[in-house]
C-alpha positions in Angstrom: 0.1 0.1 0.2 1.0 3.3 -1.0 0.9 6.7 0.5 -2.1 7.6 -1.9 -4.0 4.9 -1.2 -3.7 5.2 2.6 -4.5 9.0 2.2 -7.6 8.2 0.0 -9.3 6.0 3.1 -11.4 7.7 5.3 -11.1 5.8 8.2 -7.2 6.6 8.1 -7.6 10.2 8.4 -10.3 9.5 11.9 -7.1 7.3 13.1 -4.5 10.2 12.4 -7.1 12.5 14.1 -7.5 9.9 17.0 -3.9 9.5 17.2 -2.8 13.1 17.4 -5.5 13.8 20.3 -4.2 10.7 21.8 -0.6 11.8 21.8 -1.3 15.4 22.7 -3.3 14.4 25.7 -1.1 11.8 26.8 1.6 14.7 26.6 -0.5 17.0 28.2 -1.3 14.4 31.3 2.7 14.5 32.4 3.2 17.9 31.5 0.6 19.6 33.2 1.3 21.6 36.1 -2.3 21.3 37.7 -3.7 17.9 39.0 -7.6 18.9 38.0 -6.1 20.1 34.2 -4.3 16.5 34.1 -6.9 14.5 35.0 -9.3 16.3 32.0 -6.3 15.5 29.8 -6.2 11.5 31.1 -10.1 11.8 30.1 -9.1 13.2 26.2 -6.4 10.8 26.2 -9.1 7.6 27.3 -11.7 8.6 24.9 -9.4 8.5 22.0 -8.2 5.3 22.8 -11.5 4.3 23.5 -12.4 6.0 20.0 -9.0 3.9 18.4 -11.1 0.7 20.0 -14.3 1.6 18.1 -12.0 1.6 14.8 -10.4 -2.0 15.7 -14.3 -3.2 16.0 -14.0 -3.6 19.3 -17.0 -2.4 21.0 -17.2 -3.7 24.0 -13.7 -2.7 25.2 -14.3 0.4 23.8 -17.8 1.3 25.7 -16.1 -0.8 28.7 -12.7 2.2 28.9 -15.8 4.8 28.4 -18.3 3.4 31.3 -14.9 2.2 34.0 -12.0 4.5 33.7 -13.8 7.8 31.9 -16.5 7.3 34.1 -15.7 6.1 37.5 -11.9 6.6 37.7 -11.7 9.5 36.7 -14.9 11.3 38.9 -13.5 9.1 42.1 -10.0 10.6 40.9 -12.1 14.0 40.6 -13.9 13.2 43.4 -10.7 12.6 46.2 -8.8 15.8 45.3 -11.9 17.4 46.2 -12.7 15.7 49.6 -8.7 15.9 51.0 -9.1 19.8 50.2 -5.4 19.0 48.1 -3.4 21.7 47.0 -4.2 22.4 43.4 -1.3 24.6 42.3 2.1 24.1 41.6 4.5 22.5 44.4 8.0 24.1 43.4 9.3 20.6 45.5 8.2 18.1 43.2 9.6 20.0 40.4 12.5 18.2 39.0 15.4 19.6 37.2 16.8 17.1 34.8 13.7 15.9 32.4 16.2 15.2 29.7 16.9 11.4 31.0 12.9 11.1 31.0 12.8 12.1 27.6 15.5 10.2 26.5 14.0 7.4 27.6 10.9 7.9 26.0 12.4 8.4 22.9 14.0 5.3 23.1 11.2 2.9 24.2 9.0 4.3 22.0 11.6 3.7 18.9 12.1 0.2 20.4 8.7 -0.6 20.7 7.9 0.5 17.1 10.7 -1.4 15.5 9.4 -4.4 17.4 5.5 -3.9 16.1 6.9 -3.2 12.5 8.6 -6.6 12.4 6.2 -8.5 13.8 3.3 -7.1 11.8 5.0 -5.9 8.7 3.2 -6.9 5.8 0.3 -7.9 7.4 -3.2 -6.4 6.5 -6.0 -6.5 8.9 -9.3 -7.9 7.5 -12.5 -8.5 9.0 -13.3 -9.2 12.7 -14.1 -13.0 12.2 -12.5 -14.3 15.4 -13.5 -11.2 17.6 -16.4 -12.4 20.2 -19.3 -11.4 20.3 -20.2 -9.0 22.5 -23.6 -11.1 23.5 -21.4 -13.7 24.6 -19.3 -11.8 26.7 -22.6 -10.1 28.5 -24.2 -13.1 29.1 -21.0 -14.4 30.4 -20.1 -11.7 32.6 -24.0 -11.7 34.2 -24.6 -15.3 34.4 -21.2 -17.2 35.4 -19.2 -14.4 37.1 -22.4 -12.2 38.6 -21.1 -13.4 41.9 -17.2 -12.2 41.6 -18.6 -9.0 39.7 -20.6 -8.0 42.6 -17.9 -8.6 45.4 -15.6 -6.7 43.4 -18.1 -3.6 43.2 -18.7 -4.0 46.9 -15.1 -4.1 47.5 -14.7 -1.0 45.5 -17.2 0.9 47.5 -15.6 -0.2 50.4 -12.4 1.3 49.4 -14.5 4.4 48.5 -15.8 4.9 52.0 -12.6 3.7 53.5 -10.9 6.5 52.0 -13.1 9.1 52.5 -13.2 8.3 55.9 -9.3 8.4 56.7 -9.0 12.0 54.3 -11.8 13.4 56.2 -11.1 15.2 59.5 -13.3 18.0 60.7 -12.1 21.0 61.5 -12.1 23.2 64.5 -13.6 26.6 63.7 -9.9 28.0 64.7 -8.5 25.7 61.9 -11.4 26.4 59.7 -10.5 30.5 60.0 -6.3 29.6 59.5 -7.3 27.9 57.0 -9.7 30.5 54.6 -7.8 33.4 55.7 -4.7 31.7 54.1 
């Protein structure tokens, strides 16, 4: 397939837009100095990843990514930040002066993974989803055979949420509250 054939297919344009959005959001997640903005950029990265899964005809994985990670984990993350009253501004003590080793390591890792992927899948063309698992079968397995473990995990996550709130939330005396509002 040459470049002209690749450009002529609309799905490749959609892939390019989703890949660029995912890359930009991923970079902004780790470079943002505000934790709320970093969480929102993480939503963008996860949403574009879900879009990439939709392009691969993996609707169940895309929906799970949206429901579990965007709908639950990010909301829980933001909820935890709001409850603990964490400082939202920049903390100079946490800044790293030497970013070059991390950037070089990231570039080398990207190059190695790209080379390995291209070498492993070179010349192969992705055809239809003939071997894909039907979403109906996955739903029947989750709500049939695995309904008890599924519910146990949900109660475990609920207990962890309540425990986290209990540990993080401490009532301040009126004098402490006034001192906090003054700063």
